[in-house]
Structures are given as structure tokens and as C-alpha cells.
C-alpha positions in Angstrom: 108.3 6.4 72.2 111.3 7.7 70.3 111.3 11.1 71.9 111.8 9.9 75.5 114.7 11.6 77.3 116.2 10.2 80.5 118.6 11.9 82.8 121.7 10.4 84.2 121.4 8.0 87.1 121.9 9.4 90.6 122.9 6.9 93.3 121.3 6.8 96.7 120.9 4.5 99.7 117.2 5.2 100.2 114.1 5.9 98.2 114.3 9.3 96.6 111.5 11.7 97.5 110.6 14.7 95.2 109.2 17.9 96.6 105.4 18.4 96.1 106.1 21.2 93.5 108.9 19.4 91.6 111.7 21.8 92.6 114.0 19.4 94.4 114.5 15.7 95.2 115.9 14.4 98.5 117.6 11.1 99.2 120.2 9.5 101.5 123.6 8.7 100.1 125.5 6.9 102.8 125.6 9.0 105.9 124.6 12.2 104.1 121.2 13.7 103.2 121.5 15.0 99.6 119.1 17.6 98.2 119.3 18.0 94.4 117.8 20.7 92.2 115.6 19.2 89.5 116.3 21.9 87.0 120.1 22.0 87.1 120.7 18.5 88.7 123.2 20.2 91.0 123.5 19.5 94.7 121.8 22.2 96.7 122.6 20.8 100.1 124.6 17.8 101.4 123.9 17.4 105.1 125.8 15.0 107.4 123.4 12.8 109.3 124.6 12.0 112.8 125.7 8.4 113.4 123.0 8.0 116.1 120.4 8.1 113.4 119.1 4.7 112.4 119.5 4.5 108.6 117.4 1.4 108.1 114.2 2.9 109.5 114.7 6.4 108.1 111.9 8.3 106.4 112.1 11.6 104.4 109.1 14.0 104.0 108.7 17.4 102.5 106.8 20.3 104.0 103.6 21.5 102.3 104.0 24.3 99.7 104.3 27.7 101.2 101.2 29.8 101.0 101.0 33.2 99.3 101.1 34.9 102.7 104.4 33.2 103.5 105.9 34.1 100.2 105.1 37.8 100.7 106.5 37.7 104.2 109.9 36.5 105.4 111.1 33.4 103.7 112.7 31.7 106.7 112.4 31.1 110.4 112.0 34.3 112.2 111.5 33.4 115.8 113.7 31.4 118.2 112.8 27.8 119.1 113.7 25.7 122.0 113.7 22.7 119.7 116.0 24.3 117.1 119.7 24.0 117.4 120.3 27.2 115.4 117.9 29.9 114.3 118.5 32.7 111.9 116.2 35.4 110.6 116.4 35.4 106.8 116.0 38.3 104.3 112.6 38.8 102.9 112.0 37.1 99.6 112.1 39.5 96.6 108.7 39.7 95.0 108.6 38.9 91.3 108.1 42.0 89.2 105.2 42.0 86.6 106.1 40.5 83.3 104.8 41.8 80.0 104.7 38.6 77.9 101.2 37.2 77.5 102.5 33.7 77.7 104.5 34.3 80.9 101.8 36.4 82.6 99.3 33.5 82.3 101.7 31.2 84.2 101.1 31.0 88.0 104.3 29.7 89.6 103.8 27.0 92.2 104.8 27.9 95.8 108.0 26.0 96.9 108.5 23.5 99.7 111.3 25.0 101.8 111.7 22.4 104.5 112.1 18.6 104.8 112.5 16.2 107.7 114.3 13.0 108.2 113.1 10.7 111.0 113.7 7.3 112.6 112.1 5.6 115.6 113.3 8.1 118.2 114.5 11.4 116.5 113.2 13.8 113.9 115.5 16.4 112.3 114.2 19.3 110.2 116.2 21.3 107.7 115.5 24.5 105.8 116.7 25.0 102.2 116.9 28.8 102.7 119.3 28.7 105.7 122.1 26.3 106.1 122.5 27.2 109.8 119.0 26.5 110.8 117.8 23.1 111.9 115.4 21.6 114.5 115.6 18.3 116.4 112.5 16.7 117.9 113.5 13.9 120.3 111.3 11.1 121.7 113.0 11.5 125.0 113.0 8.4 127.2 110.4 6.8 124.9 107.9 6.1 127.6 105.0 6.1 125.1 106.9 3.8 122.6 108.8 4.6 119.5 107.7 7.0 116.8 105.8 5.1 114.1 105.1 8.0 111.8 106.2 11.6 111.4 104.6 14.2 109.0 104.5 17.9 108.5 101.4 19.6 109.8 99.3 22.4 108.3 102.5 24.3 107.4 106.2 24.1 107.5 106.3 25.2 111.2 104.3 22.2 112.5 105.4 18.5 112.8 103.1 15.7 113.7 104.6 12.7 115.5 102.6 9.5 116.1 103.6 7.3 119.0 103.5 3.5 119.1 100.4 1.5 120.3 98.1 4.4 119.4 99.1 6.2 122.6 99.1 9.7 121.3 99.9 12.1 118.4 102.0 15.2 119.2 101.9 18.5 117.3 105.2 20.2 117.6 105.6 23.9 116.8 109.0 24.7 115.4 108.7 28.4 116.3 108.0 28.0 120.0 109.3 24.5 120.7 106.0 23.6 122.4 103.8 20.5 121.7 100.1 19.7 121.9 99.3 16.1 122.8 96.2 14.4 121.4 95.4 11.1 123.1 94.1 7.8 121.5 94.4 8.3 117.7 92.8 5.3 116.0 95.4 4.9 113.2 99.2 5.5 113.0 98.9 8.3 110.5 100.5 6.5 107.6 99.2 7.3 104.1 96.9 10.0 105.6 94.6 7.4 107.1 92.3 8.6 109.8 93.3 12.3 109.7 93.2 15.3 107.3 93.3 19.1 107.2 90.3 20.8 105.8 91.2 22.5 102.5 91.1 26.3 102.7 90.5 28.9 100.0 93.8 29.3 98.0 95.4 26.2 99.5 96.7 23.4 97.3 95.6 20.5 99.5 93.8 18.0 97.3 95.2 19.6 94.1 98.7 18.2 94.2 99.4 14.5 94.8 101.0 13.9 98.2 100.4 17.4 99.5 99.2 17.5 103.1 97.9 20.4 105.0 95.9 23.3 103.8 95.9 25.3 107.0 92.3 24.5 108.0 90.7 22.5 110.7 92.3 19.1 111.6 89.9 16.2 111.5 91.2 13.2 113.5 89.7 9.8 114.2 90.1 8.5 117.7 88.8 5.5 119.6 88.1 5.6 123.3 86.3 3.0 125.4 85.3 1.1 122.3 83.7 4.1 120.6 84.7 5.9 117.5 85.2 9.6 118.1 85.7 12.4 115.5 87.8 15.4 116.8 87.7 18.7 115.0 90.7 20.8 116.1 91.3 24.5 115.6 94.2 25.7 113.4 97.5 26.6 115.1 96.2 26.2 118.7 94.7 22.7 118.2 92.0 23.3 120.7 88.9 21.0 120.5 86.2 22.7 118.4 83.9 19.7 118.4 83.9 16.2 119.6 81.5 13.8 117.9 80.7 10.2 118.8 80.3 8.4 115.5 77.5 5.9 114.7 80.1 3.5 113.1 81.0 0.2 114.5 84.7 0.4 113.3 85.5 3.5 111.3 88.0 2.8 108.5 88.9 6.3 107.4 87.9 9.8 106.6 88.4 12.2 103.6 87.6 15.9 103.2 86.0 17.1 100.0 88.2 19.2 97.7 86.3 22.4 98.6 86.2 21.6 102.3 82.4 21.6 102.6 81.9 17.9 103.4 83.7 15.2 105.4 83.2 11.5 104.4 83.7 8.8 107.1 83.1 5.1 106.2 82.8 2.0 108.3 84.9 -1.1 108.1 83.9 -3.7 105.4 83.1 -6.3 108.1 80.5 -3.9 109.6 78.5 -3.6 106.5 78.0 -0.9 103.9 77.8 2.4 105.8 79.0 5.9 104.7 78.5 8.9 106.9 78.6 12.4 105.4 79.3 15.3 107.8 79.3 19.0 107.3 82.4 21.0 108.0 81.2 21.9 111.5 80.7 18.3 112.5 76.9 17.8 111.9 75.7 14.5 110.4 74.1 15.2 107.1 73.3 11.8 105.7 74.1 8.1 106.2 74.4 6.1 103.0 73.8 2.3 102.8 73.9 -0.2 99.9 70.9 -0.2 97.6 68.8 -3.4 97.5 69.5 -4.0 93.8 73.2 -4.6 94.5 72.4 -7.9 96.3 72.2 -9.6 92.9 75.7 -8.3 92.0 76.9 -9.6 95.3 75.6 -13.1 94.7 77.4 -13.2 91.4 80.7 -12.7 93.2 79.6 -14.7 96.3 80.2 -11.6 98.4 77.4 -10.9 100.9 77.3 -8.1 103.5 80.8 -6.7 102.9 81.0 -2.9 102.7 83.3 -0.1 101.4 86.9 -0.4 100.4 87.9 2.9 98.7 86.5 6.4 98.7 87.6 9.3 96.4 86.2 12.8 95.8 86.1 13.8 92.1 87.5 17.1 90.8 84.8 19.7 90.5 83.3 19.2 94.0 80.1 17.6 92.6 80.8 13.9 92.8 81.9 11.3 95.3 83.1 7.8 94.2 82.7 4.8 96.5 84.3 1.5 95.7 82.9 -1.5 97.4 83.8 -5.1 98.0 81.0 -6.1 95.6 83.2 -4.9 92.7 81.1 -1.9 91.9 82.0 1.8 91.9 79.1 4.1 92.9 79.4 7.7 91.9 77.2 9.9 94.2 76.0 13.5 93.6 77.0 15.9 96.3 73.6 17.6 96.2 71.6 14.6 97.4 74.4 12.0 97.9 72.3 9.6 95.8 74.0 7.3 93.3 74.0 8.6 89.7 76.4 6.3 88.0 77.4 2.6 88.6 80.7 1.3 87.3 80.5 -2.5 87.4 83.6 -4.7 87.0 82.6 -8.1 85.6 84.7 -11.3 85.9 84.4 -11.9 82.2 85.0 -8.9 79.9 82.4 -8.6 77.2 82.0 -5.0 76.1 81.9 -5.0 72.2 82.1 -1.2 71.9 85.3 -1.1 74.0 88.8 -2.2 72.9 90.7 -4.7 75.1 94.5 -4.7 74.9 96.5 -7.6 76.3 100.2 -7.4 77.1 102.4 -10.2 75.8 106.1 -11.0 76.8 108.2 -13.2 74.6 111.1 -15.4 75.5 113.6 -12.5 75.0 111.6 -10.3 77.3 110.2 -8.0 74.6 106.8 -6.6 75.5 103.9 -5.6 73.3 100.2 -5.0 73.4 97.7 -6.8 71.1 94.0 -6.1 70.5 92.1 -9.1 72.0 88.8 -10.5 70.8 86.0 -10.6 73.3 84.9 -12.2 75.6 88.0 -12.2 77.7 88.6 -13.8 81.0 91.4 -11.8 82.9 93.8 -13.7 85.1 92.9 -14.2 88.8 95.1 -13.3 91.7 97.7 -15.7 93.1 96.6 -17.1 96.4 99.1 -17.6 99.2 98.9 -20.1 102.0 95.7 -20.0 104.0 94.1 -17.5 101.6 90.9 -17.8 99.7 89.5 -16.0 96.7 87.1 -14.0 98.9 90.1 -12.3 100.6 91.1 -10.6 97.3 88.0 -8.8 96.2 86.7 -5.2 95.8 87.9 -2.0 94.2 91.5 -1.7 95.3 92.6 1.3 93.2 90.5 4.3 92.1 91.9 7.3 90.4 90.5 10.3 88.5 92.1 12.7 86.0 92.4 16.4 86.7 89.1 17.4 85.1 87.1 14.4 86.3 86.2 13.1 82.8 88.2 9.9 83.1 88.5 7.2 85.8 91.0 4.4 86.1 90.2 1.5 88.4 91.5 -1.9 89.5 89.4 -4.7 90.8 91.4 -6.9 93.2 89.7 -10.0 92.0 91.4 -9.4 88.6 94.6 -7.5 89.7 96.1 -7.4 86.2 93.2 -5.5 84.6 92.9 -1.7 84.3 89.4 -0.4 83.6 89.4 3.1 81.9 86.0 4.8 82.2 84.6 7.7 80.2 82.5 9.6 82.7 81.1 11.8 79.9 79.8 9.0 77.8 79.1 6.8 80.9 80.9 3.7 79.5 84.4 2.0 79.5 86.7 3.7 77.0 89.5 1.1 77.1 90.4 -2.0 79.1 94.1 -3.1 79.6 95.1 -6.6 80.6 98.7 -6.3 81.9 101.2 -9.1 82.2 101.8 -8.4 85.9 99.5 -7.2 88.7 98.8 -3.5 88.8 100.7 -1.5 91.5 99.8 2.1 90.8 97.5 4.3 88.6 98.6 7.9 88.6 97.1 10.7 86.4 99.2 13.7 85.6 98.4 16.6 87.9 97.7 19.0 85.0 97.3 16.9 81.8 94.0 15.1 81.9 95.0 12.7 79.1 98.1 11.2 80.7 98.0 8.1 82.9 101.1 6.4 84.4 100.7 2.7 85.1 103.1 0.7 87.2 103.0 -3.0 87.7 104.6 -5.4 90.2 107.7 -6.8 88.5 111.4 -6.5 89.0 112.3 -5.0 85.6 112.3 -1.1 85.2 109.3 -0.8 82.9 106.4 1.6 83.2 103.4 2.2 80.9 102.2 5.6 79.7 98.6 5.7 78.5 97.4 8.7 76.5 93.7 9.1 76.1 92.1 10.4 72.9 89.7 13.2 72.8 86.5 11.8 74.3 84.1 13.9 72.3 85.3 12.5 68.9 87.1 9.3 69.8 85.7 6.0 68.8 86.8 2.5 70.0 89.3 2.2 67.2 91.0 5.5 68.2 91.8 4.4 71.7 95.4 3.1 71.5 97.4 0.8 73.7 99.7 2.4 76.3 103.3 3.1 75.4 105.9 0.8 77.0 108.8 2.7 78.5 111.7 0.3 79.2 114.3 2.1 81.4 116.7 -0.8 81.8 119.5 0.9 79.8 119.4 3.8 82.2 118.8 2.3 85.6 119.6 -1.3 86.8 118.2 -3.4 89.6 119.6 -2.8 93.1 122.9 -4.5 93.9 122.8 -7.5 96.1 119.9 -9.8 97.0 117.5 -7.0 97.9 114.2 -6.9 95.9 113.7 -3.8 93.8 111.0 -1.4 95.2 110.3 0.6 92.0 108.4 3.8 92.4 107.1 6.2 89.7 105.6 9.6 90.4 104.7 12.5 88.2 106.4 15.9 88.9 104.2 19.0 89.1 105.9 20.8 86.4 104.5 24.2 85.0 101.9 23.9 82.3 104.3 25.3 79.6 106.9 22.7 80.5 107.3 19.1 79.1 105.9 16.4 81.3 108.3 14.5 83.5 108.2 11.8 86.2 110.7 10.4 88.7 111.5 6.7 88.5 113.5 5.3 91.4 114.3 2.4 93.7 116.1 2.2 97.0 119.6 2.7 95.4 119.2 5.1 92.5 116.7 7.4 90.6 116.4 8.9 87.2 114.2 11.7 85.7 112.2 10.8 82.6 110.7 13.1 80.0 108.3 11.1 77.8 108.0 13.8 75.2 111.6 15.0 75.4 113.3 17.8 77.3 112.5 21.5 77.0 114.8 23.3 74.6 117.4 25.7 76.1 116.6 29.3 75.4 118.9 31.0 72.9 119.7 34.7 72.9 119.6 36.9 69.9 123.0 38.5 69.0 123.5 42.1 68.0 122.0 42.9 64.6 119.3 40.3 65.1 115.8 40.6 66.6 115.7 42.5 69.9 115.2 40.4 73.1 111.9 40.6 74.9 111.3 42.0 78.4 111.2 38.5 79.8 114.6 37.8 78.6 116.0 40.9 80.2 114.3 40.0 83.5 115.8 36.5 83.4 119.3 38.0 82.9 118.8 40.5 85.8 117.6 37.8 88.2 120.4 35.4 87.2 118.1 32.7 85.8 119.9 32.6 82.5 123.5 33.1 81.5 124.5 36.5 80.2 125.1 36.3 76.4 128.5 37.1 75.1 128.3 40.5 73.4 130.4 41.2 70.4 131.1 44.8 71.6 132.3 43.8 75.1 135.8 43.2 74.1 136.6 46.9 73.7 140.0 48.3 74.5 140.9 48.4 78.1 138.2 46.1 79.4 138.2 42.9 77.4 140.6 41.1 79.8 138.6 42.0 82.8 135.3 40.8 81.2 136.7 37.5 80.3 138.2 36.9 83.7 134.9 37.8 85.5 132.9 35.6 83.1 135.1 32.6 83.7 135.1 33.2 87.4 131.4 33.3 87.8 130.6 30.1 85.9 128.7 27.8 88.1 128.1 30.2 90.9 124.5 29.7 92.2 123.8 26.6 90.2 122.9 24.8 93.5 120.7 27.7 94.7 118.0 27.3 91.9 114.5 26.7 93.1 112.0 25.2 90.8 111.9 24.8 87.0 113.8 27.8 85.8 113.5 29.4 82.3 116.6 27.6 81.2 118.2 24.3 82.1 121.7 25.6 82.0 121.6 28.2 84.7 124.3 30.6 85.8 123.7 32.7 88.9 126.0 35.6 88.1 125.7 39.1 89.7 123.6 41.9 88.4 126.6 43.8 87.2 127.2 41.3 84.4 124.2 42.8 82.6 126.1 46.1 82.2 129.3 44.4 81.0 129.1 46.1 77.6 128.5 49.5 79.2 131.4 49.1 81.5 133.7 48.3 78.6 132.6 51.5 76.9 133.4 53.6 79.9 129.9 54.7 80.7 129.7 53.4 84.3 132.1 55.5 86.4 132.9 55.9 90.0 132.8 52.7 92.1 132.2 50.5 89.0 132.5 47.1 90.4 131.9 47.7 94.1 129.2 45.0 94.4 130.5 42.8 91.6 133.5 40.9 92.7 132.3 38.4 95.3 134.9 36.0 93.8 137.6 38.6 93.3 140.0 39.8 96.0 140.5 43.3 94.7 138.2 46.0 93.4 139.3 48.3 90.7 137.8 51.8 90.6 137.9 53.6 87.3 137.0 57.2 86.4 136.4 58.5 82.9 136.5 62.1 81.8 133.6 63.1 79.6 134.5 66.7 78.8 133.9 69.9 80.6 130.2 69.6 80.9 130.2 66.1 82.4 128.4 63.0 81.4 125.0 64.6 80.9 126.3 67.4 78.7 124.8 70.9 79.0 121.6 69.8 80.6 122.7 70.8 84.1 121.5 67.5 85.6 125.1 66.4 86.1 125.3 68.6 89.1 122.4 66.9 90.8 124.4 63.7 91.1 
């Protein structure tokens, strides 16, 4: 792809973590926590981490995006907290005035993530981007219940969940009051959202954005007490027990809320057989699903008998549920009856004449390419380590759906180098990719249903970008191989003997912005635009077409630099304008939140908009009383406008 644009490399000493709505990225650089704006690439905050913090076991996490209610209220911490070292009441956030452009009015800005935490085995520190003086510290104390194994934000930015070692308890800390609610005997450690989840509420973005926790609803938590699996439904904010249900499972393996919050799926461990329990939102068992009898023949083909469920995913649209089993079959269930409607079978030998199969080849110089392969094709098997058998690496390990639920990408662990791309409209495979290395991640773009990011397990900085053709008119010959993005000229392997832990994640950019993803390892990260960067907005000069209302709004809010007007250099004011313009360059570059309307952002004051008017002597009285935050003196100028004043003979001059 010739149009690929890559940012400069930013060094770090930990994996970089982007915010859920792609406004900032946070990482450790030595003993400092650095937060960088993804629109200007400037440092927003550089926080010194205390020496008592263990850097080797550090973890960074962002808060869920603020809800609409929080955006309309105060934008920062408003109440004192016993857990906070300093608290400050912030100014209310200015509401965005209505815009008149049809294109801009259709855009719905994503709510920002305003807080982040950094945690180790004993201490968690929370910081707020809106207030440099505010911070909170959650300490493990004497550590009587063991070290902290996982820390995560709760339903909102004012709640922090802390899991203790040995499954002793999980504590829900409130950053407003400094109090905690302790929940005993959680079954899992909370990592990767296993065994817990908030019910998505109306208007929440839980389940819509990748990696976004919370949603503000009821918390469902799997616990195990006296050898019995228990489901706890806890009320929002107070975390009082709404319902306590003993599960019919032998060894529950996980739970997931549906995207609309109507259903809760809980599945049993694979060793206990094929069992999936569907509960209503209030905790009533609706249906128990087991394997159909016809699947025994498929199990005999793979020599897998009696093993159960491995992956569960809810499809977009709230009408389908996908269940991946150890028998290498994906069953898609209807949420009306929870009966299977589609079977996606992964065969050990690929023989689908209507589907193209592309195989990746690497020559001696390291050049990579895809070639169309004649069928039948036998994909490579997994490498077995000591004391392992082929039966240990079976089942559907990865299952991912695009944003409109028309495409599915899956990986069968018995053929870990193969990506199956399924057309759920035509009910058939649309393309099959055989990679050179095992598949590590399959990530669809959060808003573009045709973009799939593929990451494999190798030490070179290479990712693959698959673009699906229009399914309604696409034939087998129109499905192309993925594009190979070699980022080795922009980011190198980590220094030293440490293995590279490459991560690639899409950024939730606005719909009218170019697609971008973050590519990083433990020592650096870059930002990649597969289709190139967005062009910088240009202002029309005098004598050309008049600017739109949106351009004026961007100037007033400081989102774009003020254009140099040809008439601003009038007599008596030209020197002042030039000095103020040079002084304000760069002010506010580190305070940008989100993808702004221009990459080159200057946060000047509002008085810059009236530079031309000030030069002509129209603004009188205290002309620059609010203007010179960077100037030590303020000049007051008065101008005579004749006997009748500025407004002439209208008489309105006396009113002012």
C-alpha cells in the first residue's frame, strides 16, 4: 500500500495503551508516566511515578468513556475523597454549540476517557487529565489477603475494582467517598474480563467499542463457594446483592452479556461437556443448550469426544449468538429460540472450490507475498511442545465479527496459521488465508465493516490488512489477498535480548477521519494510517470564498490556528499583532482532547479572532484585558469616533 503513512517513533519502557476513544495514549518512559495526545502528538501530562512503585509488574488502564450525563455536568472530581491526595472542583465543561454544516451535524463525537490508573502488586494510582492536582491512591495495606492480581475501572471513572490473590475477594473502591465494598470468593482473577461484566445500559458504549468496560448497569460476577458455582447480580453504585443464583454448571468457564443487555450467557468448562445456560437480565434461567446429536460424527473426524465450548461471542444486531466448540464447529444461534441456524465447520483439509485460498510465502531475503493456491490444501498443524498431544490444541480459539455482523473471522487451533473468513449473508466462506506464522489476533475496525487487522506470531514488525469486497456483488475472483504492511523502517525490535511483544489495535477515530491503528512493543510505539493522513484544513484568504460557520467556530474554540489576515498589519497595530501571534504559538497544544478538526492545532485566546478589528481601532476601552496571558503588561487604547460616538446618531451609544 503506497498511501500508508506512519508517525515518528515514540520511545517507552512499557506497552503503550490507547484510550478507548482514541484521544490519548499512555505509556511509561523510565520513571515517568507520559500521556500523549493522538492528534497533535504533544505531551499532555508527564507524571513522576514514585520510586516505591514496581515498574516490572506495572499495568496501565483507562477509564470507560464518560456518559452524556457526565459531560453535561462537571467535568472533574467534585467531592472530597479519603483516598485522594488532592481534590479540586473543576469548571463545568462548555457545551458544544450547534453547528450548521450538514456533514458536521451528522457527526456524533465520542465521549472522552478522562482518567487512567497505574497499578502494581500493592498500590494503585489514579490520575485525571482535567486536573493536574487531583490524584488518588488505593493501597493494599498490610497485604493480608495477598497481592493485587488485577485492577480495573468499574462502571464509571469514579470506581476501581481490585482483585486480590488466591481468589480471596474483589473490592470496589469509590473515589468520591474513599469507601470500599468487598465481595468474597470471585471465581476468576478478572483478567480479560473473564467471569464478570456490567450489563450494557441504554446509551452506553459497552460492547460497541473494543476494550471498553462498564456501561453503568448491573454487575454480574461468577463466584465459587463450597464447590458450587454462584452467579451474583449486584446493584449499580451500591453493589448490594440483587440476586444470588446457584448455577447448574459443574465448572463455569465464563459469562457474557448480550449487546442489548437482555440476556446473559454462561457456559461450562470443556471437560464438563457441552453446556450453555441462557439467563434473563433478572437472573432467571431461560434455556440450557447442549450439543446436537448430529455433531458426534464431526467429533469422530477430529477424534474429539465429549469436549464442550471454547469461545462465545454475541453478534451485532442482538439477534445472533455464536458458540465455538472443541469439535471445530461454530454454531450460530437465534436469540428468539436459541436454536442453531448456521453451522461453520472448519475442516482439516480445505476443499471449497468456490472460495479462493491465499497462501503467504517468504523468500530468503525476507520478502513476503500471497499467492492463489490450488485446492485441496492441507494447512500446517501446530507445533507441539514437550508432553503435548494434538488433542490439546483443538477448537475455535478466535472468533471475531465485523461491526454490522455480515462477516466473521475465525481461527481453528488445530490449524493455527489459517484464517477463515465467512460471509454470513451468503452462508459460505468468502476467503481463506494461510499465513506463514500462527495467527495471534483478528480485529475488525470498530466502524468500517470491511477492514480486518491480522497479527501473527513473529518477531518482525509486520501486520496484514484485509479489505473485504462488497458481498452482494463480489465473486470468488474479486476477493483479494490482504495487504502486507512492513513497518520495519519505522520501528525496530526491542533492544537487548527481550522478545518483542508486538501489539496492534484499531483506534476509534470519527467516521469522517482516515482509519488508523496503534502498533507497539514494550519499548516504542507508532501510529499507522493505512490510507494516509487527513489533510490539514486550509483557510480562504480575503477576496476568496467566504469561510463556513464551522470554520469560524473552530477559530473561536482554538481548534485551528487563526489565519494571517492581509489587513491586520494596519498602522499602529502591526507590531503588536506579530508579537502576540508569535507568543501564542504552541500554547494549548498539549491540552487537545480527541481528533480535532486540524492536526496542527494552536490554542490561542478568543481575542485573536478580532485581531483585524483591533488593528482598525474598532475595539475600544479595555481592548486586551483578557488577551495577554503570556504578556506582562496590558495596553489600554481609546479611539475617538466623532461627536456622536461609535454608533453615530442612533442614540444607542448612550446605552453602553
